[in-house]
C-alpha positions as CSV (number, residue, x, y, z in Angstrom):
1,X,0.0,0.0,0.0
2,X,3.1,2.3,0.0
3,X,5.7,3.6,-2.4
4,X,8.8,5.8,-2.3
5,X,8.0,9.4,-1.5
6,X,8.6,12.1,-4.1
7,X,10.6,15.2,-2.9
8,X,7.7,17.6,-3.3
9,X,5.6,15.6,-0.8
10,X,7.9,16.7,2.0
11,X,6.9,20.4,1.5
12,X,4.2,21.9,3.7
13,X,0.7,20.9,2.5
14,X,-1.5,23.6,1.0
15,X,-4.2,25.0,3.3
16,X,-7.4,23.0,3.3
17,X,-10.8,24.7,3.9
18,X,-14.0,22.7,4.0
19,X,-17.0,24.2,2.2
20,X,-20.1,23.1,0.4
21,X,-19.5,21.2,-2.8
22,X,-18.8,23.5,-5.7
23,X,-18.4,21.9,-9.1
24,X,-16.4,24.8,-10.6
25,X,-14.1,24.8,-7.6
26,X,-13.4,21.1,-7.9
27,X,-12.9,21.4,-11.6
28,X,-10.1,23.9,-11.2
29,X,-8.6,22.1,-8.2
30,X,-8.4,25.5,-6.4
31,X,-8.5,24.4,-2.7
32,X,-5.6,26.7,-1.9
33,X,-7.7,29.7,-3.0
34,X,-10.3,29.1,-0.3
35,X,-10.2,31.4,2.8
36,X,-7.7,30.0,5.3
37,X,-8.9,28.8,8.7
38,X,-12.5,28.4,7.7
39,X,-14.5,25.3,8.5
40,X,-17.9,25.3,6.8
41,X,-19.0,21.7,6.5
42,X,-22.1,20.3,4.8
43,X,-23.1,16.7,5.0
44,X,-22.9,14.6,1.8
45,X,-25.2,11.8,1.1
46,X,-24.2,8.3,2.2
47,X,-22.1,6.4,-0.2
48,X,-22.7,2.7,-1.1
49,X,-20.9,0.4,1.4
50,X,-18.0,-1.8,0.1
51,X,-18.3,-5.6,0.1
52,X,-16.6,-8.6,-1.5
53,X,-18.0,-7.9,-5.0
54,X,-17.3,-4.2,-4.9
55,X,-13.8,-4.8,-3.8
56,X,-13.1,-7.3,-6.5
57,X,-14.7,-5.1,-9.1
58,X,-12.6,-2.1,-8.0
59,X,-9.3,-4.2,-8.1
60,X,-10.2,-5.8,-11.5
61,X,-11.0,-2.3,-13.0
62,X,-7.3,-1.5,-12.4
63,X,-6.0,-4.9,-13.2
64,X,-4.6,-5.2,-9.7
65,X,-4.2,-8.1,-7.3
66,X,-3.3,-7.9,-3.6
67,X,0.5,-7.7,-3.2
68,X,1.8,-10.0,-0.5
69,X,5.0,-8.0,-0.2
70,X,3.0,-5.0,1.0
71,X,0.8,-7.1,3.3
72,X,-2.3,-6.1,1.4
73,X,-5.5,-7.7,2.8
74,X,-8.7,-5.7,2.0
75,X,-11.6,-5.4,4.4
76,X,-14.8,-6.9,3.0
77,X,-17.2,-6.1,5.8
78,X,-18.6,-2.5,5.9
79,X,-19.9,-3.1,9.5
80,X,-16.3,-3.7,10.7
81,X,-15.3,-0.4,9.2
82,X,-18.3,1.3,10.9
83,X,-17.1,-0.2,14.3
84,X,-13.6,1.0,13.6
85,X,-14.8,4.6,13.1
86,X,-17.2,4.4,16.1
87,X,-14.3,3.2,18.3
88,X,-12.4,6.4,17.5
89,X,-15.5,8.5,18.2
90,X,-15.1,10.2,14.9
91,X,-17.3,13.3,14.6
92,X,-18.2,15.9,12.1
93,X,-15.1,18.0,11.2
94,X,-12.5,15.6,12.8
95,X,-9.1,15.4,11.1
96,X,-8.3,11.7,10.7
97,X,-5.1,10.1,9.5
98,X,-5.6,6.8,7.6
99,X,-2.6,4.5,6.8
100,X,-3.0,2.4,3.6
101,X,-6.5,3.2,2.4
102,X,-6.4,0.5,-0.3
103,X,-9.6,0.6,-2.3
104,X,-11.1,3.2,0.1
105,X,-13.6,1.1,2.0
106,X,-12.7,2.6,5.4
107,X,-12.1,6.0,3.9
108,X,-15.7,5.8,2.6
109,X,-17.0,5.4,6.1
110,X,-14.8,8.1,7.6
111,X,-16.0,10.6,5.1
112,X,-19.6,9.6,5.7
113,X,-19.0,10.3,9.4
114,X,-18.0,13.8,8.6
115,X,-14.2,13.4,8.9
116,X,-11.5,15.2,6.8
117,X,-9.2,12.4,5.8
118,X,-5.4,12.5,5.1
119,X,-4.4,9.1,3.7
120,X,-0.9,7.8,3.3
121,X,-0.6,5.1,0.6
122,X,2.6,3.4,-0.5
123,X,1.1,1.6,-3.6
124,X,1.1,4.1,-6.5
125,X,-1.8,2.3,-8.2
126,X,-4.0,2.3,-5.1
127,X,-3.2,6.0,-4.3
128,X,-4.4,6.8,-7.8
129,X,-7.5,4.7,-7.3
130,X,-8.6,6.4,-4.1
131,X,-7.7,9.8,-5.5
132,X,-10.1,9.2,-8.3
133,X,-12.8,7.6,-6.2
134,X,-13.0,10.6,-3.8
135,X,-12.4,13.3,-6.4
136,X,-15.8,14.8,-5.8
137,X,-15.1,15.6,-2.2
138,X,-12.9,18.2,-0.6
139,X,-12.7,16.1,2.6
140,X,-10.0,13.8,1.3
141,X,-6.3,14.1,0.5
142,X,-3.9,11.2,-0.3
143,X,-0.2,11.3,-0.3
144,X,1.8,8.5,-2.1
145,X,4.4,7.8,0.5
146,X,5.8,5.0,2.6
147,X,4.3,5.8,6.0
148,X,7.4,4.4,7.9
149,X,9.6,7.0,6.1
150,X,7.3,10.0,5.7
151,X,7.3,13.2,7.7
152,X,4.0,12.6,9.3
153,X,4.4,15.3,12.0
154,X,5.0,18.0,9.4
155,X,2.0,16.8,7.3
156,X,-0.3,16.8,10.3
157,X,0.7,20.2,11.7
158,X,0.2,21.7,8.3
159,X,-3.3,20.2,8.0
160,X,-4.2,21.3,11.6
161,X,-3.0,24.8,11.0
162,X,-4.9,25.1,7.7
163,X,-8.1,24.1,9.7
164,X,-7.4,26.7,12.3
165,X,-7.0,24.0,15.0
166,X,-3.7,25.0,16.6
167,X,-5.3,27.7,18.7
168,X,-7.8,25.3,20.2
169,X,-6.0,23.4,23.0
170,X,-8.5,20.6,23.1
171,X,-8.4,19.9,19.3
172,X,-6.4,17.0,18.2
173,X,-6.4,14.7,15.2
174,X,-7.1,11.0,15.2
175,X,-5.8,7.9,13.5
176,X,-8.1,5.1,12.2
177,X,-6.4,2.5,10.1
178,X,-6.4,-1.1,8.9
179,X,-2.6,-1.5,8.6
180,X,-0.5,-4.4,7.2
181,X,0.4,-6.7,10.1
182,X,4.1,-6.7,9.2
183,X,4.5,-3.0,10.0
184,X,2.3,-2.8,13.1
185,X,5.2,-2.4,15.6
186,X,6.8,0.3,13.4
187,X,3.5,2.2,13.1
188,X,2.9,2.0,16.9
189,X,6.5,3.2,17.7
190,X,6.1,6.2,15.3
191,X,2.6,7.3,16.4
192,X,2.3,6.8,20.2
193,X,4.8,9.5,21.2
194,X,2.7,12.0,19.3
195,X,0.2,12.9,22.0
196,X,0.6,16.5,21.1
197,X,-0.9,15.8,17.6
198,X,-3.3,12.8,18.2
199,X,-5.8,12.1,20.9
200,X,-6.8,8.6,19.8
201,X,-5.3,5.9,17.6
202,X,-7.5,3.0,16.5
203,X,-5.7,0.2,14.6
204,X,-6.7,-3.1,13.2
205,X,-3.9,-5.5,14.2
206,X,-3.2,-9.2,14.2
207,X,-5.2,-10.6,17.1
208,X,-2.2,-12.2,18.8
209,X,-0.3,-8.9,18.7
210,X,-3.4,-7.0,20.0
211,X,-3.7,-9.3,23.0
212,X,0.0,-9.1,23.8
213,X,0.0,-5.3,23.7
214,X,-3.1,-4.9,25.9
215,X,-3.4,-7.9,28.3
216,X,0.2,-8.9,28.8
217,X,1.2,-9.4,32.5
218,X,4.3,-8.0,34.0
219,X,5.3,-11.3,35.5
220,X,5.1,-13.4,32.3
221,X,7.5,-14.1,29.4
222,X,5.0,-12.3,27.1
223,X,5.9,-8.9,28.7
224,X,8.3,-7.2,26.4
225,X,9.9,-3.9,25.7
226,X,7.0,-2.9,23.4
227,X,4.6,-3.3,26.4
228,X,6.6,-0.7,28.4
229,X,6.6,1.6,25.4
230,X,2.8,1.3,24.8
231,X,1.9,1.9,28.5
232,X,4.4,4.8,28.8
233,X,2.7,6.7,26.0
234,X,-0.9,5.5,26.0
235,X,-3.8,3.7,27.7
236,X,-4.5,0.7,25.3
237,X,-7.9,-1.0,25.1
238,X,-8.8,-4.2,23.2
239,X,-12.0,-3.4,21.4
240,X,-13.2,-6.4,19.5
241,X,-12.0,-9.4,17.5
242,X,-12.2,-9.5,13.6
243,X,-12.3,-13.1,12.1
244,X,-10.0,-13.6,9.2
245,X,-12.9,-14.4,6.9
246,X,-13.6,-10.7,6.7
247,X,-10.5,-10.0,4.5
248,X,-9.5,-10.6,0.9
249,X,-7.2,-12.4,0.5
250,X,-7.9,-14.2,3.7
251,X,-4.9,-14.1,6.1
252,X,-3.7,-17.0,8.2
253,X,-4.7,-15.3,11.4
254,X,-7.6,-13.4,12.9
255,X,-7.4,-9.6,13.6
256,X,-8.5,-7.3,16.3
257,X,-9.1,-3.6,16.9
258,X,-7.1,-1.8,19.6
259,X,-7.7,1.7,20.7
260,X,-4.8,3.7,22.1
261,X,-5.7,6.8,24.1
262,X,-2.6,8.9,23.9
263,X,-1.2,10.6,27.0
264,X,0.1,14.1,27.2
265,X,3.7,14.7,28.2
266,X,2.7,15.8,31.7
267,X,1.0,12.4,32.2
268,X,4.1,10.3,31.2
269,X,5.8,8.3,34.0
270,X,8.2,10.5,36.0
271,X,11.6,9.8,34.5
272,X,14.6,12.2,34.3
273,X,15.0,11.6,30.6
274,X,12.8,9.6,28.3
275,X,15.7,8.7,26.1
276,X,17.8,7.5,29.0
277,X,14.9,5.5,30.4
278,X,14.3,3.6,27.2
279,X,18.0,3.0,26.7
280,X,18.1,1.4,30.2
281,X,14.9,-0.7,29.5
282,X,16.3,-1.8,26.1
283,X,19.6,-2.9,27.8
284,X,17.6,-4.9,30.4
285,X,15.5,-6.7,27.8
286,X,18.6,-7.4,25.6
287,X,20.0,-9.3,28.6
288,X,17.1,-11.7,29.1
289,X,17.7,-14.3,31.8
290,X,20.7,-12.3,33.0
291,X,20.6,-10.6,36.4
292,X,19.8,-6.9,36.0
293,X,22.9,-5.9,38.0
294,X,24.9,-7.4,35.2
295,X,22.8,-6.3,32.2
296,X,22.9,-2.7,33.4
297,X,26.4,-2.5,34.7
298,X,27.5,-0.3,31.8
299,X,25.0,2.3,33.0
300,X,25.5,2.2,36.8
301,X,27.7,0.4,39.3
302,X,26.4,-2.9,40.7
303,X,26.0,-1.3,44.1
304,X,23.8,1.5,42.7
305,X,21.7,-1.0,40.7
306,X,21.2,-3.2,43.8
307,X,20.1,-0.2,45.8
308,X,17.6,0.8,43.1
309,X,16.2,-2.7,43.0
310,X,15.8,-2.8,46.7
311,X,14.0,0.5,46.7
312,X,11.3,-1.0,44.4
313,X,11.1,-4.2,46.4
314,X,13.1,-6.5,44.1
315,X,15.9,-8.9,45.0
316,X,19.4,-8.1,43.9
317,X,19.5,-11.3,41.8
318,X,16.3,-10.4,39.8
319,X,16.5,-10.9,36.0
320,X,14.2,-10.2,33.0
321,X,12.3,-13.4,32.1
């Protein structure tokens, strides 16, 4: 669903103003001429929901097949998309980031809910497809970029500023996406520290990954570095399971929807330095089954480590499972 970014995409996005549909405006593609910092939204009529036949018809019209290398699995159930959008509490005028829109089935529901959607799509063919599909609305913009490599903070700040949202302290964007399972960890690591941009992130993940992120216990071998990262930056919630039969092509595993409510910087755990904290945690997990006083000896002396462990009620011989 992604492709190499072109240089011009790294420039600030043009201002986006939302106004009633105007055929002449769309014909001349003159969004940048609209008054900046205006939000005058009218509701469009509901679009037809996507299903198996609609998805296949759309792909066939472009001579496309799902690409395994990009982890492309298309959602066939419009009700699942509705639940995804509902989980993020998407309301009229919300700015929503979508990662990998594919044929636009989730995009369709987001726009119907009143959202302004910025989509990042790696696959050039699919980017062209959704750009054409939603050409009649000024609620949608797609950038053909690899999300893992793109300057998402710059893009989002530009969009929020053009909507006049930076002056509203309580106004944040949201993320709603059905992402390829193979990039889920990278997406989470990139987005969760952005509590100054996003309020909620709702992702469709592999079910096993979703359970591990949300329900993992501190005292089991399933507790990993990513769990500390997730809980440092957010409050995760497992929303619902999505059987594999809802996708085309059908993956070998079920999926699930997880909602991450992002924390603000003032709500992060009290550490002297976030960078140093995660460096220490990373060292601890790299030394699994080794005593922490040995795994961390390059950071502090064994005596200092033992004193710190005693202060939190741990034995000096404790190790990461």
